[in-house]
C-alpha positions in Angstrom: -122.7 100.3 128.6 -122.5 96.5 128.3 -126.3 96.3 128.0 -126.4 98.8 125.2 -123.5 97.2 123.4 -125.4 93.9 123.4 -128.5 95.6 122.0 -126.4 97.2 119.2 -124.8 93.8 118.4 -128.3 92.1 118.3 -129.6 94.9 116.1 -126.7 94.6 113.6 -127.2 90.8 113.5 -130.9 91.4 112.8 -130.2 93.7 109.9 -128.0 91.0 108.4 -130.8 88.5 108.8 -133.1 90.9 107.0 -130.7 91.3 104.1 -130.2 87.6 103.7 -133.8 86.5 104.0 -135.7 85.4 100.9 -139.2 87.0 101.1 -140.6 84.5 98.6 -139.4 81.3 100.3 -141.9 78.5 100.2 -144.0 77.5 103.3 -142.5 74.5 105.1 -144.9 71.7 105.3 -157.2 75.8 143.3 -155.6 77.1 139.9 -158.8 79.2 139.1 -158.2 81.4 142.1 -154.5 82.0 141.5 -155.1 82.8 137.9 -158.1 85.0 138.6 -156.0 87.1 141.0 -153.6 87.8 138.1 -156.5 88.5 135.7 -157.3 92.0 137.0 -157.4 94.6 134.3 -160.4 96.2 132.7 -159.7 96.0 129.0 -160.5 98.8 126.7 -160.1 96.9 123.4 -161.7 93.8 122.2 -160.7 91.2 119.6 -159.2 91.8 116.2 -160.0 95.2 114.7 -158.4 94.1 111.5 -160.7 93.3 108.5 -161.5 89.6 108.3 -161.1 89.3 104.6 -158.2 86.9 104.4 -157.2 83.5 105.8 -153.8 83.3 107.6 -151.9 80.2 106.4 -148.4 80.7 107.8 -146.2 83.1 109.9 -142.4 83.2 109.9 -141.7 85.1 113.1 -138.1 86.3 113.5 -137.4 88.1 116.8 -134.4 89.5 118.6 -134.8 89.7 122.3 -132.4 90.2 125.2 -133.9 89.5 128.7 -131.9 92.4 130.1 -134.2 94.8 128.2 -137.8 95.1 127.1 -137.0 96.0 123.5 -138.1 93.6 120.7 -136.9 93.7 117.1 -139.2 91.7 114.8 -139.7 90.6 111.3 -143.0 88.8 110.5 -143.6 87.2 107.2 -147.2 86.3 106.7 -148.6 84.0 104.0 -152.3 84.5 103.5 -155.2 83.8 101.1 -157.7 86.6 100.2 -161.2 85.3 100.8 -163.0 88.5 99.5 -163.0 90.3 96.2 -161.4 93.8 95.8 -158.5 92.8 98.0 -156.1 95.7 97.7 -155.4 96.3 101.4 -154.5 94.0 104.3 -154.7 94.8 108.0 -153.0 93.4 111.0 -153.4 94.0 114.7 -150.4 95.8 116.3 -150.2 98.2 119.2 -149.6 101.7 118.0 -146.6 102.2 120.3 -144.6 99.6 118.4 -142.9 101.3 115.4 -143.1 99.7 112.0 -139.8 100.1 110.1 -140.9 98.7 106.7 -143.4 96.6 104.9 -142.4 94.6 101.9 -144.3 92.7 99.2 -142.1 90.5 97.0 -139.1 92.8 97.8 -141.1 95.9 97.0 -141.6 98.5 99.8 -145.3 99.2 100.5 -147.0 102.2 102.0 -148.9 101.6 105.3 -150.7 103.4 108.1 -150.4 102.8 111.8 -153.8 103.7 113.1 -154.6 104.8 116.6 -157.0 101.9 116.7 -153.9 99.6 116.9 -154.2 98.5 113.3 -151.4 98.4 110.7 -153.2 99.1 107.4 -151.0 98.1 104.4 -151.7 99.3 100.9 -151.0 96.5 98.3 -149.6 97.5 94.9 -152.7 96.1 93.1 -155.8 94.1 93.8 -154.9 90.5 94.6 -156.9 87.6 93.2 -159.2 85.7 95.6 -158.2 82.3 96.9 -154.5 82.7 95.8 -151.6 82.3 98.3 -149.5 85.5 98.8 -147.3 87.1 101.4 -146.1 90.3 103.1 -143.3 91.0 105.5 -143.5 93.6 108.4 -140.3 94.7 110.2 -140.8 96.6 113.5 -139.3 97.3 116.8 -140.0 98.9 120.1 -141.1 98.3 123.7 -144.3 96.1 123.8 -147.3 97.2 125.8 -148.6 95.0 128.6 -152.0 96.5 128.9 -154.1 93.9 127.0 -152.7 90.6 128.4 -151.2 89.4 131.6 -147.6 89.8 130.7 -148.0 90.2 126.9 -144.2 90.7 126.7 -142.9 90.7 130.2 -139.3 91.3 131.5 -138.7 90.2 135.0 -136.2 88.2 137.1 -135.8 84.8 138.8 -133.2 84.5 141.4 -131.6 87.7 140.1 -131.4 86.5 136.5 -133.4 88.3 133.8 -136.2 86.6 131.9 -138.5 87.6 129.1 -141.8 85.7 128.6 -145.0 86.3 126.8 -148.7 85.7 127.7 -151.1 87.0 125.1 -154.4 85.7 126.3 -156.9 87.2 125.7 -156.0 90.4 123.7 -152.3 90.7 124.1 -150.8 89.1 121.0 -150.9 92.5 119.2 -148.9 94.0 122.0 -145.7 92.4 120.8 -146.2 91.2 117.2 -148.3 92.0 114.2 -151.0 89.3 113.8 -154.6 88.6 113.1 -155.9 88.5 116.7 -159.1 86.6 116.2 -161.0 83.6 117.4 -162.0 82.6 113.8 -158.8 82.0 111.9 -156.0 79.7 113.2 -152.5 79.9 111.8 -152.0 76.7 109.8 -148.2 76.5 110.5 -145.6 78.6 112.1 -141.8 79.1 112.3 -140.4 81.0 115.3 -136.8 82.1 115.1 -135.3 83.9 118.1 -131.9 85.5 118.4 -130.7 86.1 121.9 -127.4 86.3 123.8 -125.7 82.9 124.2 -126.4 82.6 128.0 -130.1 82.2 127.2 -132.3 79.4 125.9 -135.6 79.9 124.2 -138.7 77.9 124.9 -141.6 78.0 122.4 -144.2 76.1 120.4 -143.7 73.0 118.4 -140.4 71.2 117.7 -136.9 72.7 118.2 -135.4 72.5 114.7 -132.0 74.0 115.3 -129.7 76.0 117.6 -127.2 78.1 115.7 -124.2 80.0 117.0 -124.1 83.6 115.7 -121.1 85.4 117.2 -122.1 86.4 120.8 -125.6 85.3 120.1 -127.5 82.1 119.5 -130.4 81.5 117.2 -133.2 79.1 118.2 -135.6 77.8 115.5 -138.9 76.3 116.6 -141.6 75.0 114.2 -145.2 73.8 114.5 -147.3 72.3 111.8 -150.4 72.2 113.8 -153.0 75.0 113.5 -152.6 77.5 116.3 -154.5 80.5 117.6 -152.5 83.8 117.7 -152.9 84.1 121.5 -151.2 80.7 122.0 -148.0 81.7 120.2 -145.3 82.3 122.9 -141.7 82.6 123.8 -139.8 82.5 127.1 -136.1 83.4 127.2 -133.7 83.0 130.1 -130.8 80.7 131.3 -133.0 77.6 131.5 -132.0 74.1 132.6 -133.4 71.6 130.2 -134.4 67.9 130.6 -137.2 65.6 129.3 -139.7 63.1 130.7 -141.3 60.6 128.4 -144.9 59.3 128.3 -145.3 55.7 126.9 -148.2 55.7 124.3 -150.6 52.9 123.5 -149.1 52.7 119.9 -145.7 51.7 121.3 -144.2 55.2 120.8 -143.4 57.7 123.5 -144.2 61.4 123.9 -141.4 63.8 124.9 -142.3 66.2 127.7 -139.6 68.9 127.3 -139.0 70.8 130.5 -137.4 74.3 130.6 -136.9 75.0 134.3 -135.0 77.6 136.3 -131.5 76.3 137.3 -132.3 77.1 141.0 -135.3 74.8 140.9 -133.8 72.0 138.8 -133.7 69.3 141.5 -137.2 69.9 142.8 -138.6 70.2 139.3 -137.0 66.8 138.3 -138.8 65.3 141.3 -142.2 66.8 140.4 -142.5 66.8 136.6 -142.7 63.0 136.1 -146.2 63.3 137.6 -147.3 64.5 134.1 -146.8 61.0 132.7 -149.8 59.5 134.4 -151.8 62.6 133.8 -151.3 62.4 130.0 -152.0 58.7 129.9 -155.2 59.2 131.9 -156.4 62.0 129.6 -155.6 59.8 126.6 -157.8 57.0 128.1 -160.7 59.4 128.8 -160.8 61.2 125.4 -158.5 61.0 122.4 -154.7 60.6 122.1 -152.7 63.6 122.9 -153.5 65.9 120.0 -149.9 67.2 119.2 -148.2 63.8 119.5 -146.0 64.5 116.4 -144.3 67.4 118.1 -144.2 67.4 122.0 -145.6 68.5 125.2 -143.6 70.7 127.5 -143.3 73.1 130.4 -141.4 76.4 130.7 -141.2 78.1 134.0 -142.1 81.8 134.0 -142.9 84.6 136.4 -146.7 84.6 136.7 -149.1 83.1 139.2 -150.7 80.0 137.8 -150.0 78.9 134.3 -150.8 79.4 130.6 -151.5 76.7 128.2 -149.4 77.7 125.2 -149.8 75.1 122.6 -147.4 72.2 123.1 -145.5 74.0 125.9 -147.4 75.3 128.9 -145.8 78.1 130.8 -146.1 77.4 134.6 -145.0 79.0 137.8 -144.2 75.6 139.3 -145.0 71.9 139.0 -147.7 71.1 141.5 -150.0 68.3 140.5 -153.2 70.5 140.1 -151.3 73.1 138.0 -149.8 70.5 135.7 -153.1 68.7 135.4 -155.0 71.9 134.6 -152.6 73.3 132.0 -152.1 69.9 130.3 -155.9 69.4 129.9 -155.9 72.6 127.9 -154.0 70.9 125.2 -157.2 69.1 124.4 -159.7 71.8 125.5 -158.4 75.2 124.6 -155.6 74.4 122.1 -156.8 71.5 120.0 -160.3 72.9 120.1 -160.3 76.6 121.1 -163.3 78.6 122.3 -164.7 80.6 119.3 -165.6 83.5 121.5 -164.5 84.7 125.0 -168.2 84.3 125.9 -167.5 80.6 125.7 -164.2 80.7 127.7 -165.6 77.9 129.8 -165.0 75.5 126.9 -161.3 76.1 127.8 -161.3 76.8 131.5 -164.3 74.8 132.7 -162.9 71.7 131.0 -159.4 72.2 132.3 -160.8 72.7 135.8 -163.0 69.6 135.6 -160.2 67.4 134.2 -157.9 68.6 137.0 -160.7 67.4 139.3 -160.9 64.1 137.5 -157.2 63.5 138.3 -158.2 63.9 141.9 -160.9 61.3 141.5 -158.5 58.9 139.7 -155.2 59.4 141.7 -156.3 60.9 145.0 -159.8 59.5 145.6 -159.8 60.5 149.3 -159.7 64.1 148.3 -162.3 64.0 145.5 -165.3 64.8 147.7 -163.4 67.8 149.3 -162.4 69.0 145.8 -166.1 69.0 144.7 -167.2 70.6 148.0 -164.7 73.4 147.7 -166.0 74.2 144.2 -169.6 74.2 145.4 -168.8 76.5 148.3 -167.0 79.0 146.1 -169.7 79.0 143.3 -172.5 79.5 145.9 -170.7 82.2 147.8 -172.7 84.7 145.7 -176.3 84.2 144.4 -175.8 85.3 140.8 -173.6 84.7 137.7 -173.8 82.7 134.5 -171.2 80.5 133.0 -171.7 82.4 129.7 -169.4 85.4 130.0 -171.6 88.5 129.6 -168.9 91.2 129.4 -165.9 90.2 127.3 -164.2 93.6 127.8 -163.7 92.8 131.5 -160.9 90.3 132.0 -162.1 89.6 135.5 -165.4 88.4 134.1 -163.8 86.4 131.3 -161.5 84.6 133.7 -163.9 84.4 136.7 -162.7 81.7 138.9 -166.2 81.3 140.4 -168.0 81.1 137.0 -165.8 80.3 134.0 -163.6 77.9 135.9 -165.6 76.4 138.8 -169.2 76.7 137.7 -168.2 75.6 134.2 -166.5 72.6 135.7 -169.6 71.8 137.7 -171.8 72.2 134.6 -169.7 69.3 133.1 -170.0 67.3 136.3 -173.8 67.5 136.2 -173.8 66.6 132.5 -171.8 63.5 133.4 -174.4 62.8 136.1 -177.3 63.2 133.6 -175.8 61.2 130.8 -173.7 58.6 132.7 -170.0 58.1 132.3 -170.0 56.0 129.1 -172.2 58.4 127.1 -170.6 61.6 128.6 -167.0 60.6 127.7 -168.1 59.2 124.3 -169.6 62.6 123.5 -166.4 64.3 124.4 -164.4 62.0 122.1 -166.8 62.8 119.3 -166.5 66.5 120.0 -162.7 66.3 119.9 -162.7 64.2 116.8 -165.2 66.4 114.9 -163.4 67.4 111.7 -165.1 70.8 111.7 -163.9 71.5 115.3 -160.6 69.7 115.6 -157.6 72.1 115.3 -160.3 74.8 115.0 -162.7 76.8 117.1 -166.0 75.8 118.8 -168.9 77.4 120.5 -171.1 76.0 123.3 -173.9 74.8 120.8 -171.2 72.6 119.2 -170.5 70.8 122.4 -174.3 70.6 123.2 -174.9 69.0 119.8 -172.5 66.2 120.5 -173.9 65.5 124.0 -177.4 65.4 122.5 -176.4 63.1 119.6 -174.9 60.5 121.9 -177.4 60.6 124.7 -180.6 61.1 122.7 -181.6 63.8 125.3 -182.7 67.3 124.5 -180.4 69.4 126.7 -181.9 72.9 125.8 -183.5 73.3 129.2 -180.3 72.2 130.9 -178.1 74.7 129.0 -180.7 77.5 129.4 -180.7 77.0 133.1 -177.1 76.2 133.9 -175.1 78.0 131.1 -177.1 81.0 129.9 -178.9 81.9 133.1 -177.8 82.4 136.6 -177.7 81.0 140.1 -178.3 77.6 141.6 -181.0 75.8 143.7 -181.6 74.9 147.3 -183.7 71.8 148.1 -186.2 71.3 151.0 -187.0 67.6 151.5 -189.9 66.2 153.6 -189.9 62.4 154.0 -191.8 59.7 155.8 -191.9 55.9 155.9 -195.1 53.9 156.3 -194.1 50.3 156.6 -192.1 49.6 153.4 -193.2 52.7 151.6 -191.0 55.8 151.5 -192.5 59.1 150.6 -190.4 62.2 149.8 -191.7 65.6 148.8 -189.0 67.8 147.2 -189.4 71.6 147.2 -186.9 73.9 145.5 -185.9 77.5 145.8 -183.6 79.4 143.5 -180.8 81.9 144.3 -181.6 84.0 141.2 -184.9 84.9 139.5 -183.5 84.1 136.0 -184.4 80.5 136.6 -187.8 79.5 138.1 -186.9 75.8 138.5 -183.8 73.6 137.9 -184.8 70.3 136.4 -182.3 67.6 137.6 -182.3 64.0 138.6 -181.8 64.1 142.4 -180.1 61.3 144.4 -181.3 60.5 147.9 -179.6 58.1 150.2 -181.9 56.2 152.6 -179.9 55.0 155.7 -181.0 52.2 158.0 -179.2 50.9 161.1 -177.4 48.2 159.1 -177.8 49.0 155.5 -178.6 51.8 153.0 -179.7 52.4 149.5 -179.6 55.4 147.1 -182.5 56.1 144.8 -182.7 58.7 142.0 -185.8 60.7 141.3 -186.5 62.9 138.3 -187.3 66.2 139.9 -189.6 68.2 137.5 -191.4 70.7 139.7 -191.2 72.1 143.2 -193.5 70.2 145.6 -193.2 67.0 143.7 -193.8 63.9 145.8 -192.0 60.6 145.1 -192.7 57.2 146.6 -190.6 54.1 146.6 -190.3 50.7 148.4 -187.5 50.4 150.9 -187.5 47.1 152.8 -185.8 48.2 156.0 -186.5 50.8 158.6 -185.0 54.2 157.7 -183.1 56.0 160.4 -182.0 59.0 158.3 -181.7 60.3 154.7 -179.0 62.3 152.9 -179.6 64.4 149.9 -177.0 64.2 147.1 -174.4 62.4 149.2 -171.8 62.4 146.4 -172.3 66.0 145.3 -173.5 65.3 141.8 -175.5 68.5 141.9 -174.7 72.2 142.4 -176.9 73.2 145.3 -176.6 74.7 148.8 -178.5 75.2 152.1 -180.5 72.0 151.5 -182.8 70.9 154.4 -184.3 67.6 155.3 -187.4 67.2 157.6 -188.9 63.9 158.7 -192.7 63.5 158.5 -194.3 60.9 160.6 -196.8 58.7 158.7 -197.1 61.3 155.9 -198.8 59.2 153.3 -201.4 57.8 155.7 -202.7 61.2 156.9 -202.1 63.6 154.0 -205.9 64.2 153.5 -206.8 64.8 157.2 -206.7 68.6 157.2 -207.9 71.5 155.2 -206.3 75.0 155.0 -208.1 78.2 153.9 -207.9 80.8 152.4 -205.1 79.9 150.1 -203.5 82.2 149.1 -203.9 84.0 152.4 -203.2 87.6 153.4 -203.7 88.2 157.1 -205.2 85.1 158.7 -205.0 81.4 158.0 -207.4 78.7 159.3 -206.6 75.0 159.7 -209.5 72.5 160.0 -209.3 68.8 161.1 -211.5 66.8 158.7 -213.8 63.8 159.2 -215.5 65.5 162.1 -212.5 64.8 164.3 -211.0 67.0 167.0 -207.4 66.0 166.1 -205.3 69.2 166.0 -202.5 69.3 168.6 -200.3 72.1 167.2 -198.7 73.4 164.0 -195.6 75.1 162.7 -195.0 77.3 159.6 -191.8 76.6 157.7 -190.5 79.0 155.0 -189.0 78.0 151.6 -185.5 77.6 153.1 -186.8 75.1 155.7 -186.7 77.6 158.6 -189.4 77.6 161.3 -191.1 81.1 161.2 -194.2 80.5 163.3 -195.1 77.9 166.0 -198.3 77.5 167.9 -198.6 76.4 171.4 -199.7 72.9 172.2 -203.5 72.9 172.7 -204.7 71.6 176.1 -207.6 69.8 174.3 -207.5 68.6 170.8 -209.0 71.1 168.4 -211.1 70.8 165.2 -210.3 74.3 163.9 -207.5 76.8 164.7 -206.3 80.1 163.2 -203.0 81.9 162.8 -202.2 85.6 162.4 -199.8 85.7 159.4 -199.7 89.5 158.7 -196.0 89.8 159.6 -194.9 87.0 157.3 -193.2 88.1 154.0 -194.9 87.1 150.8 -194.0 83.7 149.5 -194.7 79.9 149.7 -194.8 78.2 153.1 -195.3 74.7 154.5 -197.5 73.9 157.4 -196.3 71.0 159.6 -199.6 70.1 161.4 -199.4 67.8 164.5 -202.4 65.5 164.7 -203.2 63.0 167.4 -202.3 60.2 165.0 -199.2 61.7 163.3 -198.2 64.7 161.1 -199.9 66.3 158.1 -198.2 68.8 155.7 -199.9 71.5 153.7 -198.6 74.3 151.5 -200.0 77.8 151.3 -199.1 81.1 149.7 -198.9 84.4 151.6 -199.8 87.2 149.1 
């Protein structure tokens, strides 16, 4: 009975708020894996179904919530500007199971329809003029749906205490409040006013303006003046313990990091959260100053695996370094600039994953190689998949840990390798400072344009191969040293037929007994041979020793005196079908034996050693699959390598 009495009290209080409100008041000026496991549902609905004929300028969101129940009572006042003519109807996204109680326009009740397509269609009293600010207010209540987010409006418990939290990404905002659920129109400013029983505290976006006692309840008023996407609007309500960390800024000021933590984790949290200080300072140094510095950054604990980058206050399950680093990076990449389509979710998740990795490189350098290797291994665990999300109705594909997070991060890592650190990070600064993108939405071509402008490189081939198409390469290297000349032939195979060849600069480390050197070669086609001068005997070579490239199953084969004897044999026919003949040239009986090596560097045929040196030998290749092969031919004076095609 106590629970229902509280609900009644809250509802009465809410009715008083409705009566007192002025409707015409002026506008006040490895994370990827954890999160992918939670992103599991196949979504039936896509982005906003509401007509895109108006620009949202402001929301005043007034909610009554009690964490002991899943009921929400809401009043949303929206200020908007019509951007199309004949504007006599306005639509909002709202799940059909939430009941609309009334819609008002300047104190006048309006007629409306709640459509089965989860749209509230409001009939205006007359046609509104284009480009003129106006407003409507929707009052509603009910039990929100959780089907289109990952806790759109979730009631759960921590240590036996009730909590309500929201997580609207990607399609769940409409499950608990009427909004324009789009990736084209950010809300310019926002007030969030939440009434809840006194035992609770409310975490949300922006600055906390006031806490007001209201009988047995308390009213929390949050405000943000930064543009915000509808899916980033959030509240979390429970008996939080609250404290702050502070980040010193280069301008002499400090940034408040406001932490809302469970009381039972207060001591541990206070030990862990100061780690965010160096993370924010590091991100500032790499890109631009924290983009919401006039308000705050913050954390609120909630009951979901991983975290969610709600603007100015990330909701997190805990305070590990990787999780804090990942969600904080989203404030730049995901919140300040938001992906303009879920096809481009990597602009959020790929960046956050890579910047999480950059903190490993900066603060835990001994684990940086392993961090990269773990990403490579996970990406290459399957042969297919593009960074571009091809099915935005499937949340598992939108939030693919392997592709959107990890391959997206490695795409950035390879761009950094191609451009060099100074140009890469300058391009990111320009991207974040772009007045058309800052506090707005971006698509992949927007980022590409900034990378090209700074570097002077045409990156169309790179993005076609690594973003739009699928897979990754494997390299097969054959090398030799003749006095001071090193020769390397680089073959390449691809895991997926969508890409015939990946053009990348390839680093090779040449290792001697007492010294080594790393050389970079511009690999433009399979079978390309590179030569260089190395003034010490080579004992071994390593391909891509620092993991600059996304590749796997690479092989290295030493060739003895390759460059001296490359023209000592002939192979015919080529292409061959059933039989292959090898001839020793220059009238020399020089053939000792030969091996056939496939594109993955595996020996698939080996002759015996001939008792006497031969001038001409043949091989039966009828059982070999079609493809390109390499012959390693042993001569009396060294080795010779030849390629042939089995058709």
